[in-house]
C-alpha positions as CSV (number, residue, x, y, z in Angstrom):
1,X,0.1,0.0,0.0
2,X,1.5,3.3,-0.9
3,X,2.1,5.8,1.6
4,X,-0.3,8.4,2.4
5,X,-1.4,11.2,4.7
6,X,-2.3,10.3,8.1
7,X,-5.6,12.1,7.4
8,X,-6.2,10.3,4.4
9,X,-9.4,8.0,4.7
10,X,-9.1,4.2,4.8
11,X,-8.9,2.6,1.2
12,X,-12.4,1.6,0.0
13,X,-11.6,-2.1,-0.6
14,X,-10.6,-2.4,3.0
15,X,-13.4,-0.5,4.4
16,X,-16.0,-2.2,2.2
17,X,-14.5,-5.7,3.4
18,X,-14.6,-4.8,6.9
19,X,-18.3,-3.4,6.7
20,X,-19.2,-6.5,4.8
21,X,-17.5,-8.9,7.4
22,X,-18.7,-7.1,10.2
23,X,-22.2,-7.4,8.7
24,X,-21.8,-11.1,8.5
25,X,-20.4,-11.5,11.9
26,X,-23.2,-9.4,13.5
27,X,-26.1,-11.5,11.5
28,X,-24.2,-14.7,12.5
29,X,-23.9,-13.6,16.0
30,X,-27.8,-12.4,16.1
31,X,-28.6,-16.1,14.9
32,X,-26.2,-17.6,17.5
33,X,-27.8,-15.4,20.1
34,X,-31.2,-16.4,19.3
35,X,-30.2,-20.2,19.5
36,X,-28.2,-19.4,22.9
37,X,-31.6,-17.6,24.1
38,X,-33.7,-20.5,23.2
39,X,-31.3,-22.8,25.0
40,X,-31.3,-20.4,28.0
41,X,-35.3,-20.4,27.8
42,X,-35.5,-24.1,28.0
43,X,-32.9,-24.7,30.6
44,X,-34.6,-21.8,32.6
45,X,-37.8,-23.4,32.3
46,X,-36.8,-27.3,33.0
47,X,-33.9,-27.2,35.2
48,X,-34.3,-26.1,38.8
49,X,-32.9,-22.7,39.6
50,X,-29.8,-24.1,41.2
51,X,-29.3,-26.4,38.2
52,X,-29.5,-23.4,35.7
53,X,-27.0,-21.7,38.0
54,X,-24.8,-24.8,37.8
55,X,-24.6,-25.2,34.0
56,X,-24.1,-21.4,33.5
57,X,-21.2,-21.6,35.9
58,X,-19.5,-24.6,34.0
59,X,-20.0,-22.5,30.7
60,X,-18.3,-19.7,32.5
61,X,-15.4,-22.0,33.7
62,X,-15.1,-23.4,30.2
63,X,-14.6,-19.9,28.6
64,X,-11.8,-19.4,30.9
65,X,-10.3,-22.8,30.3
66,X,-10.7,-22.1,26.3
67,X,-8.6,-18.8,27.0
68,X,-5.8,-20.6,28.6
69,X,-5.8,-23.2,25.6
70,X,-5.8,-20.3,23.0
71,X,-2.8,-18.2,24.9
72,X,-3.2,-15.5,22.5
73,X,-1.9,-17.5,19.5
74,X,-4.9,-16.7,17.0
75,X,-4.6,-12.9,17.3
76,X,-0.6,-13.1,17.1
77,X,-0.8,-15.1,14.0
78,X,-3.3,-12.7,12.3
79,X,-1.2,-9.7,13.3
80,X,2.1,-11.0,12.1
81,X,0.9,-12.8,9.0
82,X,-1.2,-9.9,7.8
83,X,2.1,-7.9,7.5
84,X,4.3,-10.8,6.1
85,X,2.0,-13.3,4.3
86,X,5.1,-15.7,3.6
87,X,5.4,-16.3,7.3
88,X,1.8,-17.9,7.6
89,X,2.9,-21.6,7.4
90,X,5.4,-21.3,9.9
91,X,3.3,-19.4,12.2
92,X,0.6,-21.9,11.8
93,X,2.6,-24.8,12.8
94,X,3.9,-23.2,16.0
95,X,0.7,-22.0,16.9
96,X,-1.1,-25.4,16.4
97,X,1.7,-26.9,18.6
98,X,1.3,-24.2,21.3
99,X,-2.4,-24.8,21.2
100,X,-2.5,-28.6,21.5
101,X,-0.2,-28.4,24.6
102,X,-2.2,-25.6,26.1
103,X,-5.4,-27.6,25.5
104,X,-4.1,-30.8,27.2
105,X,-2.8,-28.8,30.3
106,X,-6.3,-26.9,30.5
107,X,-8.0,-30.4,30.1
108,X,-5.8,-31.7,33.1
109,X,-6.9,-28.6,35.3
110,X,-10.4,-28.8,34.3
111,X,-10.5,-32.7,35.2
112,X,-8.6,-32.2,38.4
113,X,-11.2,-29.4,39.5
114,X,-14.4,-31.4,38.7
115,X,-13.1,-34.6,40.4
116,X,-11.6,-32.7,43.1
117,X,-14.5,-30.5,43.9
118,X,-16.8,-33.3,43.9
119,X,-19.0,-31.9,41.0
120,X,-22.0,-33.8,39.9
121,X,-21.5,-35.8,36.8
122,X,-17.7,-35.2,36.9
123,X,-16.9,-38.0,34.0
124,X,-19.5,-36.1,31.6
125,X,-17.7,-32.8,32.5
126,X,-14.1,-34.3,32.1
127,X,-15.0,-35.7,28.6
128,X,-16.5,-32.3,27.6
129,X,-13.3,-30.7,28.9
130,X,-11.5,-32.2,25.8
131,X,-13.0,-29.7,23.6
132,X,-10.2,-27.3,23.6
133,X,-8.1,-30.0,21.8
134,X,-10.0,-29.1,18.6
135,X,-8.6,-25.3,18.7
136,X,-5.7,-26.2,16.5
137,X,-8.1,-26.7,13.6
138,X,-9.8,-23.6,13.9
139,X,-6.5,-21.8,13.1
140,X,-7.3,-22.7,9.3
141,X,-9.4,-19.7,9.1
142,X,-6.4,-17.3,9.3
143,X,-6.0,-16.6,5.6
144,X,-9.7,-15.6,5.4
145,X,-9.5,-13.5,8.5
146,X,-6.4,-11.7,7.0
147,X,-8.5,-11.1,3.7
148,X,-11.3,-9.9,6.0
149,X,-13.7,-12.3,4.1
150,X,-15.7,-14.0,7.2
151,X,-18.7,-15.2,5.5
152,X,-17.9,-19.0,5.4
153,X,-16.5,-19.2,8.9
154,X,-19.6,-17.3,10.0
155,X,-22.2,-19.6,8.4
156,X,-20.4,-22.6,9.8
157,X,-20.3,-21.3,13.3
158,X,-24.0,-20.5,12.8
159,X,-24.9,-23.8,11.7
160,X,-23.0,-25.3,14.7
161,X,-25.2,-23.3,17.1
162,X,-28.4,-24.3,15.3
163,X,-27.3,-27.9,15.8
164,X,-26.6,-27.3,19.5
165,X,-30.1,-25.8,19.9
166,X,-31.6,-29.0,18.2
167,X,-29.5,-31.5,20.5
168,X,-30.4,-29.5,23.8
169,X,-34.0,-29.4,22.7
170,X,-33.7,-33.0,22.2
171,X,-32.6,-33.6,25.6
172,X,-35.0,-31.2,27.2
173,X,-38.0,-33.0,25.4
174,X,-36.9,-36.3,26.7
175,X,-36.8,-34.7,30.3
176,X,-32.8,-34.9,30.7
177,X,-32.3,-32.5,33.6
178,X,-28.8,-33.5,34.5
179,X,-26.3,-30.7,33.8
180,X,-23.5,-33.2,32.6
181,X,-25.0,-34.7,29.7
182,X,-26.4,-31.3,28.6
183,X,-23.0,-29.8,28.8
184,X,-21.2,-32.7,27.2
185,X,-23.6,-32.3,24.2
186,X,-22.8,-28.6,23.8
187,X,-19.2,-29.3,23.8
188,X,-19.3,-32.0,21.2
189,X,-21.3,-29.5,19.1
190,X,-18.5,-26.8,19.4
191,X,-15.8,-29.4,18.8
192,X,-17.6,-30.5,15.5
193,X,-17.6,-26.8,14.3
194,X,-13.8,-26.6,14.6
195,X,-13.4,-29.7,12.6
196,X,-15.9,-28.4,9.9
197,X,-14.1,-24.8,9.9
198,X,-10.8,-26.8,9.1
199,X,-12.1,-29.2,6.3
200,X,-13.8,-26.2,4.5
201,X,-10.8,-23.8,4.6
202,X,-7.9,-26.4,4.2
203,X,-7.5,-25.7,0.5
204,X,-6.8,-21.9,1.2
205,X,-3.8,-22.7,3.5
206,X,-0.2,-22.6,2.5
207,X,1.9,-25.6,2.1
208,X,3.0,-27.1,5.3
209,X,6.2,-25.7,6.8
210,X,8.9,-27.9,7.4
211,X,9.6,-26.0,10.7
212,X,7.8,-23.3,12.9
213,X,8.6,-19.9,13.7
214,X,11.3,-19.8,16.8
215,X,9.2,-20.8,19.7
216,X,11.0,-18.3,22.3
217,X,10.0,-15.0,20.2
218,X,6.5,-16.4,19.4
219,X,5.7,-17.2,23.1
220,X,7.0,-13.6,24.1
221,X,4.5,-12.3,21.8
222,X,1.7,-14.6,22.6
223,X,2.1,-15.2,26.4
224,X,1.4,-11.5,27.4
225,X,-1.7,-11.4,25.1
226,X,-2.7,-14.8,26.3
227,X,-2.4,-13.8,29.9
228,X,-4.2,-10.5,29.0
229,X,-7.2,-12.3,27.6
230,X,-7.2,-14.8,30.5
231,X,-7.4,-11.8,33.0
232,X,-10.1,-10.3,30.8
233,X,-12.2,-13.5,31.0
234,X,-11.5,-13.8,34.6
235,X,-12.6,-10.3,35.5
236,X,-15.8,-10.8,33.6
237,X,-16.5,-14.2,35.2
238,X,-14.8,-14.4,38.6
239,X,-17.9,-13.0,40.2
240,X,-19.4,-16.4,39.4
241,X,-17.0,-18.0,42.1
242,X,-17.9,-15.3,44.8
243,X,-21.6,-15.5,44.4
244,X,-21.6,-19.6,44.2
245,X,-19.7,-19.5,47.3
246,X,-21.4,-16.7,49.3
247,X,-24.9,-16.7,47.9
248,X,-25.3,-20.3,46.5
249,X,-26.2,-21.8,43.1
250,X,-29.9,-20.3,43.0
251,X,-28.3,-16.6,43.2
252,X,-25.9,-17.5,40.6
253,X,-28.7,-18.7,38.4
254,X,-30.4,-15.3,38.9
255,X,-27.2,-13.4,38.2
256,X,-25.9,-15.4,35.4
257,X,-29.3,-14.9,33.2
258,X,-28.6,-10.9,33.1
259,X,-24.9,-11.5,32.3
260,X,-25.8,-13.8,29.4
261,X,-28.3,-11.1,28.1
262,X,-25.6,-8.5,28.5
263,X,-23.1,-10.5,26.5
264,X,-25.6,-10.6,23.7
265,X,-26.1,-6.9,23.9
266,X,-22.2,-6.1,23.3
267,X,-21.8,-8.4,20.4
268,X,-21.2,-5.6,17.8
269,X,-18.6,-4.2,20.4
270,X,-16.8,-7.7,20.4
271,X,-17.1,-8.5,16.9
272,X,-16.5,-5.3,14.9
273,X,-12.9,-4.5,16.6
274,X,-12.0,-8.2,16.0
275,X,-12.8,-8.1,12.5
276,X,-10.8,-4.7,12.1
277,X,-7.7,-6.1,13.6
278,X,-5.6,-6.8,10.3
279,X,-6.9,-3.4,9.0
280,X,-5.9,-1.6,12.3
281,X,-2.5,-3.3,12.0
282,X,-2.2,-1.7,8.7
283,X,-3.3,1.5,9.6
284,X,-0.8,1.7,12.7
285,X,2.1,0.8,10.3
286,X,0.8,3.8,8.1
287,X,0.6,6.2,11.0
288,X,-3.2,6.4,10.9
289,X,-4.2,4.3,13.9
290,X,-5.6,7.5,16.0
291,X,-7.9,8.7,13.2
292,X,-9.1,5.0,12.4
293,X,-9.9,4.2,15.9
294,X,-11.9,7.5,16.2
295,X,-13.8,6.7,13.0
296,X,-14.8,3.4,14.2
297,X,-15.6,4.6,17.8
298,X,-18.4,7.1,16.6
299,X,-20.7,4.2,15.4
300,X,-19.8,1.9,18.0
301,X,-20.4,4.2,21.0
302,X,-23.5,5.5,19.7
303,X,-25.0,1.8,19.2
304,X,-24.0,1.3,22.7
305,X,-25.7,4.1,24.2
306,X,-28.9,3.1,22.2
307,X,-28.9,-0.3,23.1
308,X,-28.2,0.5,26.9
309,X,-31.3,2.7,27.0
310,X,-33.5,0.5,25.3
311,X,-32.6,-2.8,27.5
312,X,-32.7,-0.5,30.6
313,X,-36.2,0.4,29.8
314,X,-37.3,-3.3,28.6
315,X,-35.2,-5.2,31.4
316,X,-38.1,-6.3,33.6
317,X,-40.3,-7.4,30.7
318,X,-37.2,-9.3,29.1
319,X,-36.6,-11.2,32.1
320,X,-40.2,-12.2,32.8
321,X,-39.9,-14.6,29.5
322,X,-37.3,-16.8,31.3
323,X,-39.6,-17.8,34.5
324,X,-41.0,-16.1,37.4
325,X,-37.9,-16.1,39.4
326,X,-36.0,-13.9,37.1
327,X,-37.6,-10.5,37.5
328,X,-35.9,-10.3,40.9
329,X,-32.6,-9.7,38.8
330,X,-34.1,-6.6,37.1
331,X,-31.8,-4.2,39.2
332,X,-28.9,-6.4,38.6
333,X,-29.3,-6.2,34.7
334,X,-29.7,-2.5,34.9
335,X,-26.4,-2.0,36.7
336,X,-24.8,-4.2,34.3
337,X,-26.0,-1.9,31.7
338,X,-24.0,1.0,33.0
339,X,-20.8,-0.9,31.6
340,X,-22.3,-1.3,28.0
341,X,-21.0,1.8,26.6
342,X,-17.6,1.2,28.2
343,X,-17.3,-2.2,26.7
344,X,-17.9,-0.7,23.3
345,X,-15.1,1.8,23.9
346,X,-12.8,-0.8,25.6
347,X,-12.9,-3.5,23.1
348,X,-12.0,-1.1,20.3
349,X,-9.0,0.4,22.3
350,X,-7.6,-2.9,23.7
351,X,-7.8,-4.1,19.9
352,X,-5.9,-1.2,18.8
353,X,-3.2,-1.9,21.4
354,X,-2.9,-5.4,20.0
355,X,-2.6,-3.7,16.5
356,X,0.7,-1.8,17.8
357,X,2.1,-5.0,18.9
358,X,2.4,-3.6,22.6
359,X,0.9,-6.7,24.3
360,X,2.7,-6.2,27.4
361,X,0.4,-3.0,27.9
362,X,-2.6,-5.0,27.2
363,X,-1.6,-7.5,30.0
364,X,-1.0,-4.7,32.4
365,X,-4.3,-3.3,31.8
366,X,-6.1,-6.6,32.3
367,X,-4.2,-7.5,35.5
368,X,-5.4,-4.2,37.0
369,X,-8.8,-4.7,35.9
370,X,-8.8,-8.1,37.4
371,X,-7.4,-6.9,40.8
372,X,-10.1,-4.1,40.7
373,X,-12.9,-6.7,40.0
374,X,-11.8,-9.0,42.7
375,X,-11.8,-6.3,45.3
376,X,-15.1,-4.9,44.2
377,X,-16.8,-8.2,44.2
378,X,-15.2,-8.8,47.6
379,X,-16.6,-5.6,49.0
380,X,-20.1,-5.3,47.1
381,X,-21.4,-8.9,47.0
382,X,-21.7,-9.3,50.8
383,X,-23.1,-5.8,51.0
384,X,-25.6,-5.9,48.3
385,X,-25.7,-9.3,46.8
386,X,-25.9,-10.0,43.1
387,X,-26.2,-6.2,42.4
388,X,-22.8,-5.8,44.0
389,X,-21.2,-7.9,41.4
390,X,-22.9,-5.9,38.6
391,X,-21.7,-2.8,40.0
392,X,-18.2,-4.2,40.2
393,X,-18.3,-5.2,36.6
394,X,-19.4,-1.6,35.4
395,X,-16.5,0.0,37.4
396,X,-14.0,-2.5,36.0
397,X,-15.1,-1.8,32.3
398,X,-14.7,1.7,32.8
399,X,-11.3,1.5,34.4
400,X,-10.2,-0.7,31.3
401,X,-11.1,2.3,28.9
402,X,-9.2,4.7,31.1
403,X,-6.1,2.5,31.3
404,X,-6.4,1.8,27.4
405,X,-6.3,5.4,26.6
406,X,-3.3,5.9,28.9
407,X,-1.4,3.2,27.2
408,X,-2.1,4.3,23.7
409,X,-1.3,7.9,24.7
410,X,2.2,6.4,25.8
411,X,2.8,5.5,22.3
412,X,1.4,8.9,20.9
413,X,-2.0,7.5,19.7
414,X,-4.5,9.8,20.9
415,X,-7.8,9.0,19.4
416,X,-9.9,11.3,21.6
417,X,-8.4,14.3,19.8
418,X,-10.2,12.9,16.7
419,X,-13.5,12.4,18.0
420,X,-16.3,15.0,17.0
421,X,-17.4,17.3,19.9
422,X,-21.2,16.6,18.9
423,X,-20.5,12.9,20.1
424,X,-20.6,13.6,23.7
425,X,-24.1,15.2,23.9
426,X,-25.4,12.7,21.3
427,X,-24.4,9.7,23.6
428,X,-27.0,10.5,26.6
429,X,-29.5,11.6,23.8
430,X,-29.5,8.0,22.3
431,X,-29.6,6.5,25.4
432,X,-33.0,8.4,26.3
433,X,-34.2,7.6,22.8
434,X,-33.6,3.7,23.3
435,X,-35.5,4.1,26.7
436,X,-38.4,5.7,25.0
437,X,-38.3,3.4,22.0
438,X,-38.7,0.4,24.4
439,X,-41.2,1.9,26.5
440,X,-43.5,2.7,23.2
441,X,-43.1,-0.9,22.1
442,X,-44.3,-2.1,25.4
443,X,-47.1,0.0,25.3
444,X,-48.1,-1.1,22.1
445,X,-47.3,-4.9,22.3
446,X,-49.2,-7.2,24.3
447,X,-47.8,-8.1,27.7
448,X,-45.1,-10.8,27.5
449,X,-45.9,-14.0,29.3
450,X,-44.1,-15.3,32.1
451,X,-42.7,-18.7,31.4
452,X,-43.7,-21.2,33.9
453,X,-46.3,-19.4,35.5
């Protein structure tokens, strides 16, 4: 790409592909979210509240285990191969070796925990914990990720989630209420998805390298990023441990439903920056990173404010869909929504840090956020119950934005300078607009039924 002025707009082909790929990601995640919501609806209706809390806890722990298995390899391979396509084969070889070793380690940790803690259905859980061993196959999507052509991977993952919905529905219809078999079936579905991703994309891979890139430098790049991602998962899910130990599995079930709904609300915040990583890496190399961050931030922050206002208004009615117990978590859901705009900003800023290659900065940010979240949960949960965990999450996400801005500023990247002044009054206006849109819809539509009542 020829050199250009830092204020030159991004090239149309990359912008068009980014928009298209983000659209596919959002569409796929919407379908996936619909499938997950239907799974949660069925589990909330058919499992005891404690059982619902237990399976959502297992899913949270598995997300942390998944992070251990990845160890930042996916993002580093994308970052380095997007700048040097000839290195892809060697990077893939080393990354697959690292993922396989970490997946086996994570399975050992998982199995030791489920047996050591006396969890029900330990055998089912241990077998399900083999799922991360399929992660090495998922790296076959790197060429299409570098090209920002994500239609096929999205369609495959969407199909997997539809399959999981069908399998869980089959178990529920046959009155299976044990969490172990249900969790096992979901893990099998996700593993199958990684196998299909590899089979579909293997022809786009370069010939296998005879040797990988040097392991030492590769790990020096991935480990800070992997530990940062692990800390990020921990500060989002570690409140599950506090709630399970201090308040019990029924309170955990009440808390994890708003958390799952919140995770659906931030899908664009998570997907768009991830899809933009190769482009942001190129923009950084050409000296345009601050301008590019600001351009992406305007629609992301606006969308976050609109969604936060809408869901805050609709929270009570939405929770009634899942059962008569869940409206008790309305205040928890609303406290979580305070974090929504922060997440839209933080996901973009932390992705930009990855694009600069300063992964140690990301590690420092996530470690600080994890410590803040632990302290927040330790103080707030005994005081105000599950609402305290939501408040701690919101404070933590705000701290991530602040820390990320400081880290980027240390490398002369100042995106706030390029944000339009009209954005700041627009955000609260959009929040109010979202609130009134939801309120209007609830007045027009018939009352939502309470499941199980």
